[in-house]
KEDOVEX-841116 format. One record per residue (C-alpha): residue number from 1; residue in one letter; x, y, z. Coordinates in nm, 3 decimals, decimal comma. Layout:
N
<nr: NUM | rest: a | c1: X | c2: Y | c3: Z>
...
// end
This chain:
262
<nr: 1 | rest: m | c1: -1,028 | c2: 0,352 | c3: 0,326>
<nr: 2 | rest: p | c1: -0,977 | c2: 0,087 | c3: 0,609>
<nr: 3 | rest: q | c1: -0,664 | c2: 0,144 | c3: 0,771>
<nr: 4 | rest: l | c1: -0,549 | c2: -0,221 | c3: 0,773>
<nr: 5 | rest: g | c1: -0,560 | c2: -0,391 | c3: 0,418>
<nr: 6 | rest: f | c1: -0,457 | c2: -0,700 | c3: 0,231>
<nr: 7 | rest: g | c1: -0,147 | c2: -0,667 | c3: -0,020>
<nr: 8 | rest: i | c1: -0,101 | c2: -0,924 | c3: -0,310>
<nr: 9 | rest: w | c1: 0,260 | c2: -0,849 | c3: -0,458>
<nr: 10 | rest: q | c1: 0,418 | c2: -1,138 | c3: -0,600>
<nr: 11 | rest: v | c1: 0,109 | c2: -1,369 | c3: -0,569>
<nr: 12 | rest: p | c1: 0,052 | c2: -1,533 | c3: -0,892>
<nr: 13 | rest: e | c1: -0,335 | c2: -1,487 | c3: -1,007>
<nr: 14 | rest: p | c1: -0,441 | c2: -1,834 | c3: -0,916>
<nr: 15 | rest: q | c1: -0,317 | c2: -1,838 | c3: -0,553>
<nr: 16 | rest: a | c1: -0,436 | c2: -1,486 | c3: -0,533>
<nr: 17 | rest: i | c1: -0,788 | c2: -1,594 | c3: -0,576>
<nr: 18 | rest: v | c1: -0,756 | c2: -1,831 | c3: -0,289>
<nr: 19 | rest: v | c1: -0,572 | c2: -1,581 | c3: -0,036>
<nr: 20 | rest: v | c1: -0,784 | c2: -1,286 | c3: -0,124>
<nr: 21 | rest: s | c1: -1,085 | c2: -1,521 | c3: -0,057>
<nr: 22 | rest: e | c1: -0,957 | c2: -1,620 | c3: 0,274>
<nr: 23 | rest: a | c1: -0,865 | c2: -1,248 | c3: 0,340>
<nr: 24 | rest: l | c1: -1,225 | c2: -1,139 | c3: 0,278>
<nr: 25 | rest: r | c1: -1,349 | c2: -1,417 | c3: 0,512>
<nr: 26 | rest: a | c1: -1,118 | c2: -1,318 | c3: 0,776>
<nr: 27 | rest: g | c1: -1,261 | c2: -0,944 | c3: 0,774>
<nr: 28 | rest: y | c1: -1,034 | c2: -0,762 | c3: 0,565>
<nr: 29 | rest: r | c1: -1,218 | c2: -0,509 | c3: 0,330>
<nr: 30 | rest: s | c1: -0,914 | c2: -0,338 | c3: 0,148>
<nr: 31 | rest: i | c1: -0,721 | c2: -0,515 | c3: -0,123>
<nr: 32 | rest: d | c1: -0,421 | c2: -0,375 | c3: -0,265>
<nr: 33 | rest: t | c1: -0,298 | c2: -0,494 | c3: -0,616>
<nr: 34 | rest: a | c1: -0,125 | c2: -0,344 | c3: -0,929>
<nr: 35 | rest: t | c1: -0,097 | c2: -0,402 | c3: -1,312>
<nr: 36 | rest: i | c1: 0,264 | c2: -0,517 | c3: -1,271>
<nr: 37 | rest: y | c1: 0,172 | c2: -0,800 | c3: -1,029>
<nr: 38 | rest: g | c1: -0,034 | c2: -0,969 | c3: -1,305>
<nr: 39 | rest: n | c1: -0,317 | c2: -1,057 | c3: -1,064>
<nr: 40 | rest: e | c1: -0,590 | c2: -0,780 | c3: -1,087>
<nr: 41 | rest: g | c1: -0,812 | c2: -1,060 | c3: -1,216>
<nr: 42 | rest: a | c1: -0,831 | c2: -1,247 | c3: -0,902>
<nr: 43 | rest: i | c1: -1,029 | c2: -0,976 | c3: -0,743>
<nr: 44 | rest: p | c1: -1,358 | c2: -1,028 | c3: -0,889>
<nr: 45 | rest: r | c1: -1,324 | c2: -1,414 | c3: -0,857>
<nr: 46 | rest: a | c1: -1,227 | c2: -1,380 | c3: -0,510>
<nr: 47 | rest: l | c1: -1,519 | c2: -1,138 | c3: -0,427>
<nr: 48 | rest: a | c1: -1,757 | c2: -1,413 | c3: -0,601>
<nr: 49 | rest: e | c1: -1,605 | c2: -1,714 | c3: -0,406>
<nr: 50 | rest: a | c1: -1,616 | c2: -1,505 | c3: -0,065>
<nr: 51 | rest: e | c1: -1,972 | c2: -1,392 | c3: -0,132>
<nr: 52 | rest: v | c1: -1,877 | c2: -1,038 | c3: -0,067>
<nr: 53 | rest: a | c1: -2,023 | c2: -0,734 | c3: -0,260>
<nr: 54 | rest: r | c1: -1,787 | c2: -0,525 | c3: -0,468>
<nr: 55 | rest: s | c1: -1,931 | c2: -0,215 | c3: -0,292>
<nr: 56 | rest: e | c1: -1,798 | c2: -0,340 | c3: 0,035>
<nr: 57 | rest: v | c1: -1,442 | c2: -0,362 | c3: -0,047>
<nr: 58 | rest: f | c1: -1,193 | c2: -0,086 | c3: -0,124>
<nr: 59 | rest: v | c1: -1,003 | c2: -0,185 | c3: -0,415>
<nr: 60 | rest: t | c1: -0,652 | c2: -0,017 | c3: -0,496>
<nr: 61 | rest: t | c1: -0,456 | c2: -0,058 | c3: -0,812>
<nr: 62 | rest: k | c1: -0,145 | c2: 0,085 | c3: -0,968>
<nr: 63 | rest: l | c1: -0,022 | c2: 0,226 | c3: -1,285>
<nr: 64 | rest: w | c1: 0,301 | c2: 0,066 | c3: -1,423>
<nr: 65 | rest: n | c1: 0,573 | c2: 0,283 | c3: -1,548>
<nr: 66 | rest: s | c1: 0,565 | c2: 0,196 | c3: -1,911>
<nr: 67 | rest: s | c1: 0,204 | c2: 0,345 | c3: -1,915>
<nr: 68 | rest: q | c1: 0,313 | c2: 0,690 | c3: -1,786>
<nr: 69 | rest: g | c1: 0,191 | c2: 0,988 | c3: -1,997>
<nr: 70 | rest: f | c1: -0,146 | c2: 1,138 | c3: -2,027>
<nr: 71 | rest: d | c1: -0,302 | c2: 0,910 | c3: -2,303>
<nr: 72 | rest: a | c1: -0,138 | c2: 0,591 | c3: -2,207>
<nr: 73 | rest: a | c1: -0,238 | c2: 0,614 | c3: -1,841>
<nr: 74 | rest: l | c1: -0,596 | c2: 0,646 | c3: -1,975>
<nr: 75 | rest: r | c1: -0,578 | c2: 0,325 | c3: -2,175>
<nr: 76 | rest: a | c1: -0,391 | c2: 0,147 | c3: -1,908>
<nr: 77 | rest: f | c1: -0,672 | c2: 0,231 | c3: -1,649>
<nr: 78 | rest: d | c1: -0,930 | c2: 0,102 | c3: -1,886>
<nr: 79 | rest: k | c1: -0,725 | c2: -0,221 | c3: -1,904>
<nr: 80 | rest: s | c1: -0,739 | c2: -0,255 | c3: -1,534>
<nr: 81 | rest: l | c1: -1,101 | c2: -0,175 | c3: -1,490>
<nr: 82 | rest: a | c1: -1,146 | c2: -0,472 | c3: -1,748>
<nr: 83 | rest: e | c1: -0,921 | c2: -0,696 | c3: -1,537>
<nr: 84 | rest: l | c1: -1,098 | c2: -0,600 | c3: -1,232>
<nr: 85 | rest: q | c1: -1,439 | c2: -0,653 | c3: -1,368>
<nr: 86 | rest: t | c1: -1,565 | c2: -0,311 | c3: -1,220>
<nr: 87 | rest: d | c1: -1,643 | c2: 0,029 | c3: -1,340>
<nr: 88 | rest: y | c1: -1,452 | c2: 0,216 | c3: -1,084>
<nr: 89 | rest: v | c1: -1,159 | c2: 0,182 | c3: -0,856>
<nr: 90 | rest: d | c1: -1,145 | c2: 0,320 | c3: -0,505>
<nr: 91 | rest: l | c1: -0,790 | c2: 0,435 | c3: -0,534>
<nr: 92 | rest: y | c1: -0,556 | c2: 0,455 | c3: -0,843>
<nr: 93 | rest: l | c1: -0,172 | c2: 0,516 | c3: -0,792>
<nr: 94 | rest: i | c1: 0,110 | c2: 0,596 | c3: -1,002>
<nr: 95 | rest: h | c1: 0,356 | c2: 0,302 | c3: -0,900>
<nr: 96 | rest: w | c1: 0,661 | c2: 0,466 | c3: -0,939>
<nr: 97 | rest: p | c1: 0,781 | c2: 0,835 | c3: -1,005>
<nr: 98 | rest: a | c1: 1,031 | c2: 0,707 | c3: -1,277>
<nr: 99 | rest: p | c1: 1,202 | c2: 1,035 | c3: -1,280>
<nr: 100 | rest: r | c1: 1,409 | c2: 0,932 | c3: -1,578>
<nr: 101 | rest: r | c1: 1,110 | c2: 0,935 | c3: -1,794>
<nr: 102 | rest: d | c1: 0,995 | c2: 1,265 | c3: -1,652>
<nr: 103 | rest: l | c1: 0,616 | c2: 1,165 | c3: -1,719>
<nr: 104 | rest: y | c1: 0,486 | c2: 1,153 | c3: -1,386>
<nr: 105 | rest: v | c1: 0,327 | c2: 1,515 | c3: -1,380>
<nr: 106 | rest: e | c1: 0,166 | c2: 1,473 | c3: -1,697>
<nr: 107 | rest: t | c1: 0,045 | c2: 1,112 | c3: -1,576>
<nr: 108 | rest: y | c1: -0,102 | c2: 1,251 | c3: -1,273>
<nr: 109 | rest: k | c1: -0,304 | c2: 1,497 | c3: -1,472>
<nr: 110 | rest: a | c1: -0,462 | c2: 1,189 | c3: -1,628>
<nr: 111 | rest: l | c1: -0,546 | c2: 1,036 | c3: -1,285>
<nr: 112 | rest: v | c1: -0,721 | c2: 1,384 | c3: -1,196>
<nr: 113 | rest: r | c1: -0,923 | c2: 1,346 | c3: -1,505>
<nr: 114 | rest: l | c1: -1,026 | c2: 0,997 | c3: -1,403>
<nr: 115 | rest: k | c1: -1,118 | c2: 1,111 | c3: -1,054>
<nr: 116 | rest: e | c1: -1,340 | c2: 1,402 | c3: -1,209>
<nr: 117 | rest: e | c1: -1,524 | c2: 1,126 | c3: -1,410>
<nr: 118 | rest: g | c1: -1,567 | c2: 0,941 | c3: -1,103>
<nr: 119 | rest: r | c1: -1,389 | c2: 0,621 | c3: -1,240>
<nr: 120 | rest: a | c1: -1,126 | c2: 0,645 | c3: -0,983>
<nr: 121 | rest: r | c1: -1,270 | c2: 0,767 | c3: -0,660>
<nr: 122 | rest: s | c1: -0,949 | c2: 0,865 | c3: -0,502>
<nr: 123 | rest: i | c1: -0,608 | c2: 0,900 | c3: -0,656>
<nr: 124 | rest: g | c1: -0,246 | c2: 0,893 | c3: -0,535>
<nr: 125 | rest: v | c1: 0,104 | c2: 0,791 | c3: -0,584>
<nr: 126 | rest: s | c1: 0,353 | c2: 0,522 | c3: -0,454>
<nr: 127 | rest: n | c1: 0,722 | c2: 0,558 | c3: -0,392>
<nr: 128 | rest: f | c1: 0,724 | c2: 0,934 | c3: -0,441>
<nr: 129 | rest: g | c1: 0,984 | c2: 1,132 | c3: -0,253>
<nr: 130 | rest: p | c1: 0,962 | c2: 1,502 | c3: -0,134>
<nr: 131 | rest: e | c1: 1,061 | c2: 1,665 | c3: -0,444>
<nr: 132 | rest: h | c1: 0,833 | c2: 1,456 | c3: -0,649>
<nr: 133 | rest: l | c1: 0,521 | c2: 1,531 | c3: -0,418>
<nr: 134 | rest: r | c1: 0,606 | c2: 1,909 | c3: -0,433>
<nr: 135 | rest: r | c1: 0,625 | c2: 1,913 | c3: -0,808>
<nr: 136 | rest: v | c1: 0,295 | c2: 1,745 | c3: -0,840>
<nr: 137 | rest: v | c1: 0,135 | c2: 2,006 | c3: -0,610>
<nr: 138 | rest: d | c1: 0,313 | c2: 2,307 | c3: -0,788>
<nr: 139 | rest: e | c1: 0,250 | c2: 2,190 | c3: -1,136>
<nr: 140 | rest: v | c1: -0,114 | c2: 2,019 | c3: -1,093>
<nr: 141 | rest: g | c1: -0,247 | c2: 2,217 | c3: -0,797>
<nr: 142 | rest: e | c1: -0,360 | c2: 1,911 | c3: -0,629>
<nr: 143 | rest: a | c1: -0,183 | c2: 1,685 | c3: -0,381>
<nr: 144 | rest: p | c1: -0,207 | c2: 1,304 | c3: -0,400>
<nr: 145 | rest: a | c1: -0,453 | c2: 1,174 | c3: -0,155>
<nr: 146 | rest: l | c1: -0,204 | c2: 0,905 | c3: -0,064>
<nr: 147 | rest: n | c1: 0,169 | c2: 0,804 | c3: -0,119>
<nr: 148 | rest: q | c1: 0,214 | c2: 0,425 | c3: -0,048>
<nr: 149 | rest: i | c1: 0,593 | c2: 0,373 | c3: 0,050>
<nr: 150 | rest: e | c1: 0,835 | c2: 0,140 | c3: 0,197>
<nr: 151 | rest: l | c1: 0,788 | c2: 0,169 | c3: 0,552>
<nr: 152 | rest: h | c1: 0,892 | c2: -0,054 | c3: 0,867>
<nr: 153 | rest: p | c1: 1,064 | c2: 0,036 | c3: 1,201>
<nr: 154 | rest: r | c1: 1,394 | c2: -0,029 | c3: 1,037>
<nr: 155 | rest: f | c1: 1,307 | c2: 0,239 | c3: 0,780>
<nr: 156 | rest: a | c1: 1,069 | c2: 0,487 | c3: 0,922>
<nr: 157 | rest: q | c1: 1,097 | c2: 0,753 | c3: 0,663>
<nr: 158 | rest: g | c1: 1,066 | c2: 1,039 | c3: 0,917>
<nr: 159 | rest: e | c1: 1,111 | c2: 1,318 | c3: 0,680>
<nr: 160 | rest: l | c1: 0,898 | c2: 1,197 | c3: 0,422>
<nr: 161 | rest: r | c1: 0,632 | c2: 1,147 | c3: 0,660>
<nr: 162 | rest: k | c1: 0,674 | c2: 1,513 | c3: 0,768>
<nr: 163 | rest: v | c1: 0,623 | c2: 1,633 | c3: 0,420>
<nr: 164 | rest: h | c1: 0,299 | c2: 1,400 | c3: 0,389>
<nr: 165 | rest: a | c1: 0,150 | c2: 1,569 | c3: 0,702>
<nr: 166 | rest: e | c1: 0,236 | c2: 1,927 | c3: 0,572>
<nr: 167 | rest: l | c1: 0,070 | c2: 1,852 | c3: 0,237>
<nr: 168 | rest: g | c1: -0,217 | c2: 1,639 | c3: 0,387>
<nr: 169 | rest: i | c1: -0,131 | c2: 1,329 | c3: 0,208>
<nr: 170 | rest: v | c1: -0,184 | c2: 0,995 | c3: 0,408>
<nr: 171 | rest: t | c1: 0,101 | c2: 0,768 | c3: 0,460>
<nr: 172 | rest: e | c1: 0,068 | c2: 0,394 | c3: 0,351>
<nr: 173 | rest: a | c1: 0,333 | c2: 0,126 | c3: 0,424>
<nr: 174 | rest: w | c1: 0,437 | c2: -0,146 | c3: 0,194>
<nr: 175 | rest: s | c1: 0,660 | c2: -0,415 | c3: 0,322>
<nr: 176 | rest: p | c1: 0,551 | c2: -0,318 | c3: 0,675>
<nr: 177 | rest: l | c1: 0,713 | c2: -0,633 | c3: 0,835>
<nr: 178 | rest: g | c1: 1,026 | c2: -0,553 | c3: 0,645>
<nr: 179 | rest: q | c1: 0,976 | c2: -0,834 | c3: 0,418>
<nr: 180 | rest: g | c1: 0,983 | c2: -1,054 | c3: 0,699>
<nr: 181 | rest: a | c1: 1,312 | c2: -0,923 | c3: 0,833>
<nr: 182 | rest: l | c1: 1,188 | c2: -0,788 | c3: 1,158>
<nr: 183 | rest: l | c1: 0,986 | c2: -1,093 | c3: 1,241>
<nr: 184 | rest: t | c1: 1,320 | c2: -1,219 | c3: 1,401>
<nr: 185 | rest: d | c1: 1,443 | c2: -0,904 | c3: 1,566>
<nr: 186 | rest: p | c1: 1,523 | c2: -0,940 | c3: 1,952>
<nr: 187 | rest: v | c1: 1,336 | c2: -0,596 | c3: 2,032>
<nr: 188 | rest: v | c1: 1,005 | c2: -0,710 | c3: 1,821>
<nr: 189 | rest: l | c1: 1,041 | c2: -1,079 | c3: 1,979>
<nr: 190 | rest: a | c1: 1,062 | c2: -0,950 | c3: 2,345>
<nr: 191 | rest: l | c1: 0,735 | c2: -0,732 | c3: 2,274>
<nr: 192 | rest: a | c1: 0,564 | c2: -0,994 | c3: 2,123>
<nr: 193 | rest: e | c1: 0,632 | c2: -1,193 | c3: 2,434>
<nr: 194 | rest: k | c1: 0,519 | c2: -0,924 | c3: 2,662>
<nr: 195 | rest: h | c1: 0,180 | c2: -0,896 | c3: 2,511>
<nr: 196 | rest: a | c1: 0,166 | c2: -1,249 | c3: 2,426>
<nr: 197 | rest: r | c1: 0,132 | c2: -1,168 | c3: 2,040>
<nr: 198 | rest: t | c1: 0,314 | c2: -1,261 | c3: 1,730>
<nr: 199 | rest: a | c1: 0,601 | c2: -1,061 | c3: 1,610>
<nr: 200 | rest: a | c1: 0,385 | c2: -0,940 | c3: 1,301>
<nr: 201 | rest: q | c1: 0,108 | c2: -0,836 | c3: 1,511>
<nr: 202 | rest: v | c1: 0,331 | c2: -0,636 | c3: 1,728>
<nr: 203 | rest: l | c1: 0,469 | c2: -0,467 | c3: 1,411>
<nr: 204 | rest: l | c1: 0,117 | c2: -0,392 | c3: 1,262>
<nr: 205 | rest: r | c1: 0,017 | c2: -0,227 | c3: 1,588>
<nr: 206 | rest: w | c1: 0,332 | c2: 0,010 | c3: 1,560>
<nr: 207 | rest: h | c1: 0,190 | c2: 0,118 | c3: 1,211>
<nr: 208 | rest: l | c1: -0,165 | c2: 0,158 | c3: 1,336>
<nr: 209 | rest: q | c1: -0,063 | c2: 0,375 | c3: 1,629>
<nr: 210 | rest: h | c1: 0,144 | c2: 0,587 | c3: 1,431>
<nr: 211 | rest: g | c1: -0,140 | c2: 0,650 | c3: 1,189>
<nr: 212 | rest: h | c1: -0,030 | c2: 0,442 | c3: 0,868>
<nr: 213 | rest: v | c1: -0,241 | c2: 0,257 | c3: 0,644>
<nr: 214 | rest: v | c1: -0,100 | c2: -0,095 | c3: 0,609>
<nr: 215 | rest: i | c1: -0,130 | c2: -0,378 | c3: 0,375>
<nr: 216 | rest: p | c1: 0,036 | c2: -0,695 | c3: 0,522>
<nr: 217 | rest: k | c1: 0,059 | c2: -0,991 | c3: 0,276>
<nr: 218 | rest: s | c1: 0,055 | c2: -1,367 | c3: 0,362>
<nr: 219 | rest: s | c1: -0,033 | c2: -1,662 | c3: 0,185>
<nr: 220 | rest: t | c1: -0,060 | c2: -1,884 | c3: 0,478>
<nr: 221 | rest: k | c1: -0,428 | c2: -1,914 | c3: 0,613>
<nr: 222 | rest: s | c1: -0,333 | c2: -1,887 | c3: 0,983>
<nr: 223 | rest: r | c1: -0,120 | c2: -1,578 | c3: 0,935>
<nr: 224 | rest: i | c1: -0,401 | c2: -1,402 | c3: 0,721>
<nr: 225 | rest: h | c1: -0,643 | c2: -1,429 | c3: 1,011>
<nr: 226 | rest: e | c1: -0,364 | c2: -1,353 | c3: 1,270>
<nr: 227 | rest: n | c1: -0,245 | c2: -1,030 | c3: 1,114>
<nr: 228 | rest: f | c1: -0,612 | c2: -0,914 | c3: 1,116>
<nr: 229 | rest: q | c1: -0,642 | c2: -0,976 | c3: 1,494>
<nr: 230 | rest: v | c1: -0,458 | c2: -0,634 | c3: 1,599>
<nr: 231 | rest: f | c1: -0,749 | c2: -0,419 | c3: 1,735>
<nr: 232 | rest: d | c1: -0,783 | c2: -0,564 | c3: 2,067>
<nr: 233 | rest: f | c1: -0,441 | c2: -0,465 | c3: 2,218>
<nr: 234 | rest: a | c1: -0,215 | c2: -0,174 | c3: 2,211>
<nr: 235 | rest: l | c1: 0,157 | c2: -0,087 | c3: 2,251>
<nr: 236 | rest: d | c1: 0,256 | c2: 0,153 | c3: 2,538>
<nr: 237 | rest: d | c1: 0,473 | c2: 0,454 | c3: 2,478>
<nr: 238 | rest: g | c1: 0,761 | c2: 0,252 | c3: 2,595>
<nr: 239 | rest: d | c1: 0,688 | c2: -0,032 | c3: 2,331>
<nr: 240 | rest: l | c1: 0,675 | c2: 0,239 | c3: 2,068>
<nr: 241 | rest: q | c1: 1,000 | c2: 0,399 | c3: 2,164>
<nr: 242 | rest: q | c1: 1,185 | c2: 0,077 | c3: 2,134>
<nr: 243 | rest: l | c1: 1,066 | c2: 0,007 | c3: 1,775>
<nr: 244 | rest: d | c1: 1,109 | c2: 0,355 | c3: 1,673>
<nr: 245 | rest: a | c1: 1,474 | c2: 0,329 | c3: 1,777>
<nr: 246 | rest: l | c1: 1,556 | c2: 0,048 | c3: 1,530>
<nr: 247 | rest: d | c1: 1,505 | c2: 0,316 | c3: 1,247>
<nr: 248 | rest: s | c1: 1,833 | c2: 0,344 | c3: 1,025>
<nr: 249 | rest: p | c1: 1,943 | c2: 0,532 | c3: 0,729>
<nr: 250 | rest: e | c1: 2,053 | c2: 0,182 | c3: 0,582>
<nr: 251 | rest: g | c1: 1,723 | c2: 0,010 | c3: 0,650>
<nr: 252 | rest: r | c1: 1,578 | c2: 0,024 | c3: 0,306>
<nr: 253 | rest: i | c1: 1,510 | c2: -0,306 | c3: 0,150>
<nr: 254 | rest: g | c1: 1,327 | c2: -0,211 | c3: -0,170>
<nr: 255 | rest: p | c1: 1,472 | c2: 0,007 | c3: -0,456>
<nr: 256 | rest: d | c1: 1,542 | c2: 0,365 | c3: -0,429>
<nr: 257 | rest: p | c1: 1,303 | c2: 0,600 | c3: -0,616>
<nr: 258 | rest: y | c1: 1,558 | c2: 0,806 | c3: -0,709>
<nr: 259 | rest: t | c1: 1,793 | c2: 0,592 | c3: -0,875>
<nr: 260 | rest: a | c1: 1,561 | c2: 0,281 | c3: -1,014>
<nr: 261 | rest: t | c1: 1,580 | c2: 0,228 | c3: -1,363>
<nr: 262 | rest: f | c1: 1,265 | c2: 0,038 | c3: -1,451>
// end
């Protein structure tokens, strides 16, 4: 899985075709979508437009909460494959634990079945906390390959990342730029000036150097390309420490997986 990918949350399908095509031309080879985004169908059309083979791109999609449960998950996966016009996905995730439904363990067993069949080459979860992860491991006997979580310097999720390291789970960051809020942070701007880079590039380097998989999103052609130009410079230890110091218990922007009701 490429460490730097491209996300299309909140991008309507017609626009997603355009931006994914541009991302592929820029060099991205990992695309992250989800059933709830309503834009899975953009992926095959963008591949055709950019003249990139399906086999060259790592495609991730996610199961929505209303389709949790063993049989429902298998049906939802078939619908996603139809939208994606492919016979496999590279990574299939449970989008949220939705603990009030109490179906995520049963759902994960369905994902294990899909992996055994070869239709999902890797399986994982998104927005799972330590208790959710440990329960899956205890009851299913297999750790998710990856957990995609809200993660940025203001919400660094240190304890959860320690659990990932313990269980051998890859950490993937959504909202890696803090939904844009960090782009005007004085610390980030000072480091951008120091390295003659954009604020977004500095933040993406922070993720990459901490070992996170990261999926920035942009609908602007110039930023799509700029966000990919992050492999020819590095932050020093002092830079990383300044960004690490931005972490706050109140830094969460998105929903809390333990209390979200959807």
